[in-house]
C-alpha positions in Angstrom: -2.2 31.0 4.5 -3.3 28.0 2.4 -0.5 25.5 2.9 -0.6 22.2 1.0 1.3 19.3 2.7 2.0 16.2 0.7 2.4 12.9 2.6 0.0 14.2 5.2 -0.6 10.7 6.6 3.1 10.1 7.2 4.9 10.6 10.5 6.3 14.0 9.4 3.3 15.2 7.3 0.9 14.6 10.2 2.9 16.9 12.5 3.3 19.5 9.8 -0.5 19.6 9.3 -1.0 19.9 13.1 1.6 22.7 13.5 0.2 24.7 10.6 -3.3 24.4 12.0 -2.0 25.5 15.4 -0.7 28.7 13.8 -4.1 29.5 12.4 -3.2 28.6 8.8 -5.4 26.6 6.5 -3.5 23.4 6.0 -4.5 21.1 3.1 -3.3 17.6 3.6 -3.0 15.2 0.7 -1.6 11.7 0.5 -1.2 8.9 -2.0 -4.9 7.9 -1.8 -6.1 11.2 -3.3 -2.9 12.6 -4.8 -0.7 10.5 -7.2 2.3 12.7 -7.8 3.7 10.3 -10.3 0.9 11.4 -12.7 1.9 14.8 -14.0 -1.5 15.8 -15.5 -3.4 14.6 -12.4 -1.0 16.3 -10.1 -1.3 19.7 -11.8 -5.1 19.3 -11.9 -5.4 18.6 -8.2 -3.1 21.5 -7.3 -5.0 23.9 -9.6 -8.2 22.9 -7.8 -6.8 23.3 -4.3 -4.9 26.5 -5.2 -2.3 26.5 -2.4 -0.2 29.5 -1.5 2.8 27.3 -0.5 3.7 23.6 -0.7 5.6 21.6 1.9 6.5 18.4 0.1 6.9 15.6 2.7 5.7 12.7 0.5 8.4 10.3 -0.6 9.3 6.7 -1.3 11.2 5.9 1.9 11.5 2.1 1.8 15.3 2.3 1.6 16.0 -1.4 1.1 13.0 -2.2 -1.1 14.1 0.6 -3.4 17.1 -1.5 -4.4 14.7 -3.9 -6.1 12.2 -1.4 -7.5 14.2 1.6 -8.5 11.8 2.7 -11.2 9.0 3.2 -8.7 11.3 5.0 -6.3 12.4 7.3 -9.1 8.8 7.9 -10.2 7.9 9.1 -6.7 11.0 10.9 -5.5 12.3 12.4 -8.8 9.4 12.6 -11.3 6.8 13.3 -8.6 8.8 16.1 -7.1 9.5 17.5 -10.6 5.7 17.7 -11.2 5.2 19.6 -8.0 8.1 21.9 -8.7 6.7 22.7 -12.2 3.4 23.8 -10.7 5.0 25.9 -8.0 7.2 27.7 -10.7 4.2 28.3 -12.9 2.2 29.8 -10.0 5.1 31.7 -8.4 4.7 30.0 -5.1 7.2 28.6 -2.6 8.1 24.9 -2.4 9.7 23.3 0.6 11.2 19.9 -0.3 12.2 17.5 2.4 15.4 15.6 1.5 17.8 13.3 3.3 21.3 12.7 4.6 21.4 9.7 2.1 22.4 12.1 -0.7 26.0 11.9 0.8 28.3 8.9 0.8 28.9 9.0 4.5 32.7 9.4 4.3 34.8 11.3 6.9 33.7 12.3 10.4 32.9 16.0 10.1 29.3 17.3 9.7 28.2 17.7 6.1 27.8 21.3 4.8 25.0 22.1 2.4 27.5 22.7 -0.4 29.4 19.5 0.0 29.4 17.3 -3.1 26.6 14.7 -2.9 27.5 11.1 -3.8 24.6 8.8 -2.8 25.3 5.1 -2.2 21.7 3.8 -2.6 18.8 4.0 -5.0 16.9 5.9 -2.3 19.6 8.5 -2.0 20.0 8.7 -5.8 16.3 9.3 -6.3 16.1 11.9 -3.5 19.1 13.8 -5.0 17.3 13.7 -8.4 14.3 15.3 -6.6 16.6 18.0 -5.3 18.0 18.6 -8.8 14.5 18.9 -10.2 13.5 21.5 -7.6 16.6 23.5 -8.2 16.2 23.5 -12.0 12.5 24.2 -12.2 11.5 26.3 -9.2 13.3 29.5 -8.2 11.3 29.9 -5.0 12.4 26.8 -3.2 14.0 25.5 0.0 15.5 22.1 0.2 15.7 20.7 3.7 17.8 17.7 4.3 17.2 15.8 7.5 18.2 12.5 9.2 17.0 9.6 11.3 13.4 10.8 11.5 11.1 9.6 14.4 7.7 10.6 15.7 4.6 9.4 17.4 2.9 8.4 14.1 4.0 5.7 11.8 6.9 3.2 12.0 10.4 4.2 13.1 13.5 3.1 15.0 12.2 4.2 18.4 9.0 2.2 18.1 10.9 -0.8 16.8 13.3 -0.7 19.7 10.5 -0.4 22.2 8.8 -3.5 20.8 12.0 -5.6 20.6 13.2 -4.3 24.0 10.0 -5.8 25.6 10.5 -9.1 23.8 14.2 -9.8 24.2 17.0 -9.7 26.8 19.5 -8.2 24.4 19.8 -6.7 20.9 22.6 -6.3 18.4 22.6 -2.8 17.1 25.0 -1.1 14.6 27.5 1.2 16.3 29.6 2.6 13.5 26.9 4.7 11.7 26.8 8.2 13.3 24.0 10.8 12.9 21.4 12.8 14.7 17.8 11.5 15.4 15.2 14.1 14.3 11.9 14.5 16.0 9.0 15.2 13.7 7.4 17.7 16.1 10.6 19.8 16.2 11.1 19.5 12.4 7.5 20.4 11.7 7.8 23.6 13.8 11.0 24.6 11.9 9.3 23.9 8.5 6.5 26.2 9.4 8.9 28.9 10.6 10.6 28.6 7.2 7.3 28.7 5.4 6.4 31.9 7.3 9.7 33.5 6.3 11.1 31.7 3.3 14.7 32.2 2.2 15.7 30.3 -0.9 18.5 27.7 -0.6 19.5 24.3 0.8 19.5 23.6 4.5 20.3 20.8 7.0 17.9 20.3 9.8 18.3 17.6 12.5 18.2 17.7 16.3 21.4 18.8 18.0 24.0 16.4 19.0 25.0 13.0 17.6 24.9 9.3 18.4 25.2 5.9 16.8 22.2 3.6 16.4 23.4 1.6 19.3 23.7 4.7 21.4 20.2 5.7 20.3 18.8 2.3 21.3 20.6 2.4 24.7 19.1 5.8 25.5 15.6 4.6 24.5 15.9 1.7 27.0 17.4 3.9 29.7 14.5 6.4 29.5 11.8 3.7 29.5 13.3 1.4 32.1 13.5 -1.5 29.7 16.0 -4.2 30.9 17.4 -4.9 27.5 21.2 -5.0 26.8 22.5 -3.3 23.7 25.4 -5.2 22.0 27.2 -2.7 19.7 28.1 -4.3 16.3 29.8 -3.0 13.1 27.8 -2.5 10.0 29.5 -5.5 8.4 27.7 -7.8 10.8 24.3 -6.4 9.8 24.2 -6.5 6.0 21.2 -4.8 4.2 20.3 -4.5 0.5 20.9 -0.7 0.6 24.3 0.7 1.7 23.8 3.2 4.6 26.1 6.2 5.1 28.4 5.8 8.0 28.6 9.6 8.7 25.2 11.2 8.7 26.1 14.3 10.6 24.5 17.4 9.2 25.9 20.9 9.8 23.3 23.5 10.9 25.4 26.4 9.6 23.2 27.3 6.7 20.1 27.2 8.9 21.7 29.5 11.5 23.1 31.9 8.9 19.6 32.3 7.5 18.3 33.3 11.0 16.3 30.1 11.6 16.3 28.5 15.1 18.2 25.3 15.3 16.5 22.2 16.7 17.0 21.2 20.4 19.1 18.2 21.5 18.0 14.8 20.3 17.9 13.5 23.9 15.3 16.2 24.8 13.4 15.4 21.6 13.4 11.6 22.5 12.0 12.4 26.0 9.2 14.4 24.5 8.3 11.8 21.9 8.2 9.0 24.6 5.8 11.1 26.6 3.4 11.0 23.6 3.5 7.2 23.2 4.5 5.5 26.4 1.7 5.3 29.0 
């Protein structure tokens, strides 16, 4: 199967390309250097030339705080760019898998979010990713929207790598303890995405590793598994202000995933151990 993966140089895109190749598919990886999704004409021309049978759309504007000061660019990538891809998929009758985020919710309450709960994003990033979802739903019947959270992997920048660096430099760290979610390992998510591509069922899904923790709990586990002698001081969000408002509750329910017959992702602690084996000598 000729599968096109956007954002192929990103931490998730790299693992999706690798997983697709492992399955004997013909993955086509594209990224911003050779694929400007904000240009509708160029996007359709490139896709027509590459002629994929299915698209996994991992590319996104993900600089959450910077998006607050450049909303037009974030919208051009996350909303308009996604719309251009959805239009092509609809015209060709091929499936589109769109990767979205827990940031489409306002983070209220304490129960896991179901796929049909009302979105109410708090940030420009969340607003533009939700606009991408709406574009996919409106323009492409053969679609799957996969919302995920707290993504980490061996490639690119992420919370795990930041904690490892800071944990080696400092004796203690202040880390937010009142935002709760589930870290999601790119290798596990890539495997699920390819399972979904192999047997697509239209709809919206939530996919994160099993379990939950706070950012402080995540940091403490990273240090415990690597033997770093760094103390985690839990702090409230109010003591760590950022330009973009983060959702306090990023729990995502796997019910839609399970009901469609897809395998849920393993516990985040197991995923973290596997990731650390990749990057820690």
